[in-house]
ZAMARGU-4260 file (C-alpha; in steps of 0.2 Angstrom, whole numbers, plus 5000, padded with zeros to 4 digits):
<rodrens>
0) 5330/5016/5075 | 5347/5007/5075 | 5349/4992/5086 | 5365/4991/5096 | 5373/4974/5100
5) 5374/4969/5119 | 5392/4970/5125 | 5393/4956/5137 | 5408/4956/5149 | 5414/4943/5162
10) 5402/4942/5177 | 5417/4946/5188 | 5418/4963/5179 | 5400/4966/5179 | 5395/4978/5193
15) 5377/4975/5199 | 5369/4989/5209 | 5356/4987/5222 | 5349/4973/5232 | 5345/4956/5224
20) 5327/4953/5221 | 5324/4938/5209 | 5334/4926/5199 | 5326/4920/5183 | 5332/4904/5175
25) 5327/4895/5158 | 5319/4879/5164 | 5302/4878/5173 | 5303/4872/5191 | 5285/4871/5197
30) 5276/4863/5182 | 5286/4847/5181 | 5283/4844/5200 | 5264/4847/5198 | 5264/4835/5184
35) 5272/4822/5194 | 5260/4824/5208 | 5245/4824/5196 | 5252/4809/5188 | 5254/4800/5204
40) 5236/4805/5209 | 5230/4797/5193 | 5235/4780/5199 | 5222/4780/5213 | 5207/4776/5202
45) 5206/4759/5196 | 5205/4763/5178 | 5218/4758/5165 | 5217/4773/5154 | 5218/4786/5168
50) 5234/4776/5175 | 5241/4777/5157 | 5238/4796/5157 | 5246/4797/5174 | 5261/4788/5168
55) 5262/4799/5153 | 5262/4815/5164 | 5276/4807/5175 | 5287/4802/5161 | 5285/4820/5153
60) 5289/4828/5169 | 5305/4818/5171 | 5310/4821/5153 | 5309/4840/5156 | 5318/4838/5173
65) 5332/4828/5165 | 5334/4833/5147 | 5330/4852/5147 | 5346/4861/5151 | 5344/4875/5164
70) 5354/4891/5164 | 5353/4908/5172 | 5344/4920/5161 | 5344/4936/5172 | 5345/4942/5190
75) 5334/4956/5195 | 5340/4969/5207 | 5330/4984/5214 | 5342/4996/5204 | 5342/4986/5188
80) 5344/4970/5178 | 5359/4959/5175 | 5356/4948/5159 | 5367/4933/5155 | 5374/4928/5139
85) 5365/4915/5128 | 5367/4898/5137 | 5382/4905/5147 | 5381/4912/5164 | 5400/4917/5163
90) 5396/4933/5153 | 5383/4946/5158 | 5377/4964/5155 | 5370/4975/5168 | 5359/4990/5165
95) 5349/5001/5177 | 5331/5005/5176 | 5336/5023/5172 | 5345/5016/5156 | 5330/5006/5151
100) 5317/5013/5140 | 5304/4999/5141 | 5302/4981/5145 | 5289/4968/5139 | 5285/4950/5143
105) 5278/4941/5127 | 5268/4925/5127 | 5266/4920/5109 | 5264/4902/5102 | 5269/4894/5118
110) 5286/4903/5118 | 5289/4916/5132 | 5301/4930/5130 | 5307/4945/5140 | 5311/4960/5129
115) 5321/4975/5135 | 5323/4991/5125 | 5337/5003/5132 | 5339/5021/5129 | 5355/5019/5119
120) 5345/5008/5106 | 5351/4992/5113 | 5337/4978/5111 | 5339/4962/5122 | 5327/4947/5120
125) 5328/4933/5132 | 5319/4916/5132 | 5313/4908/5148 | 5299/4897/5154 | 5299/4908/5170
130) 5292/4923/5161 | 5278/4926/5174 | 5291/4926/5188 | 5301/4939/5179 | 5285/4949/5175
135) 5280/4950/5193 | 5297/4956/5199 | 5299/4969/5185 | 5281/4976/5187 | 5284/4979/5205
140) 5300/4988/5202 | 5298/4997/5185 | 5279/4997/5181 | 5280/5014/5172 | 5292/5006/5159
145) 5281/4991/5155 | 5276/4992/5137 | 5258/4986/5140 | 5256/4999/5154 | 5263/5013/5143
150) 5251/5008/5128 | 5236/5007/5140 | 5240/5025/5146 | 5242/5031/5128 | 5225/5023/5123
155) 5217/5031/5138 | 5223/5048/5133 | 5215/5046/5115 | 5197/5052/5114 | 5186/5038/5110
160) 5174/5040/5096 | 5158/5030/5093 | 5165/5020/5078 | 5181/5016/5088 | 5170/5010/5102
165) 5159/4999/5091 | 5175/4992/5083 | 5182/4987/5100 | 5166/4979/5104 | 5165/4970/5088
170) 5183/4964/5089 | 5180/4957/5107 | 5165/4947/5101 | 5176/4940/5086 | 5189/4935/5098
175) 5177/4926/5110 | 5169/4917/5095 | 5186/4910/5089 | 5190/4903/5106
</rodrens>
């Protein structure tokens, strides 16, 4: 299947439809604050090594807050999604849920992405540290277009044979042993 390029337009020309639901940005917001609080709590015990670890948490949190550039990745509306250009919130592309074929939130190798496949062949991938926030909003609005949900429905429709069931059990034990 041929993949079309996304045609971003200036935000002023991009007509979003529906009511605003959620904004998704690139930089994490809760994790650094939790690390600062945790780091400060580690100064309570009278142990040098725990205090050094607490200082490390605080320094890493401040590094993320100061050094990682934040920008808008997408705005989710109850009628569709407005995705912004790479590192640029001046350009955007809006598509409705009717134009969307499927969406997927990927968590691989500590790298979270949100992928959209549109009916016209357009494929959009966005990086963010707020993938869970986007997942909850998209799942509440367009659950039937979630790729994991669609794959689960397809698997449910297939008849399960004894060898398939045994392979599934064997694979689950192998995964548990690797962890």
